[in-house]
C-alpha positions in Angstrom: 51.5 47.7 47.1 52.8 50.9 44.8 55.7 52.5 44.9 55.5 56.3 44.7 58.6 58.0 43.1 60.0 60.4 45.3 59.8 63.7 44.5 61.9 66.8 45.4 59.8 68.4 48.5 58.9 72.2 47.7 57.7 74.9 50.1 55.0 76.7 49.5 55.0 79.9 50.9 51.9 82.6 51.7 53.0 86.0 50.6 52.6 87.4 54.3 54.6 84.9 55.5 57.7 85.0 52.8 59.8 87.6 54.9 59.5 85.3 57.6 62.1 83.0 55.5 63.3 85.1 53.5 64.7 89.1 53.6 64.0 89.8 49.8 61.9 90.5 48.3 60.0 92.9 50.5 56.0 92.3 50.6 55.4 94.9 48.6 58.0 94.0 45.6 56.2 90.2 46.0 52.9 91.8 45.0 54.7 94.0 41.8 56.3 90.6 40.9 52.6 88.7 40.8 50.9 91.7 39.6 53.0 91.4 36.3 54.4 87.5 36.4 52.7 86.9 32.9 55.3 89.4 32.0 58.3 89.3 34.2 59.2 85.6 33.9 58.0 84.5 37.6 54.6 83.2 36.5 55.7 79.6 37.4 56.3 80.4 40.9 53.0 81.7 42.1 50.4 79.3 42.6 46.7 80.6 43.5 44.2 78.2 45.7 41.1 80.3 45.8 42.1 84.0 46.3 45.6 82.9 48.1 48.8 83.2 46.5 51.1 80.4 47.6 54.6 80.8 46.2 57.0 77.7 45.5 60.4 78.7 46.9 62.0 76.3 45.2 60.7 77.7 41.6 61.5 81.4 43.0 64.6 81.0 43.4 64.9 79.2 40.5 63.8 82.0 38.4 65.6 84.4 40.1 68.3 81.9 38.6 67.0 82.1 35.2 67.0 85.9 35.5 70.6 86.6 36.0 71.9 84.0 33.4 70.1 85.8 30.8 71.5 89.2 32.0 
């Protein structure tokens, strides 16, 4: 029997459903972050499945923290 190491789970939220879970940023702000992900430090927070963009909730919040530490 093989044991799989437990990894902390994260939630992947589709862009249109983000505001059901978080008040900020609004959907338009998210799309702006996605469009500029290569230059704004949020690239690791967005995952693509086909044309759909999912937000890795834990990584998104970590990106915010990294941005705040650099300021």
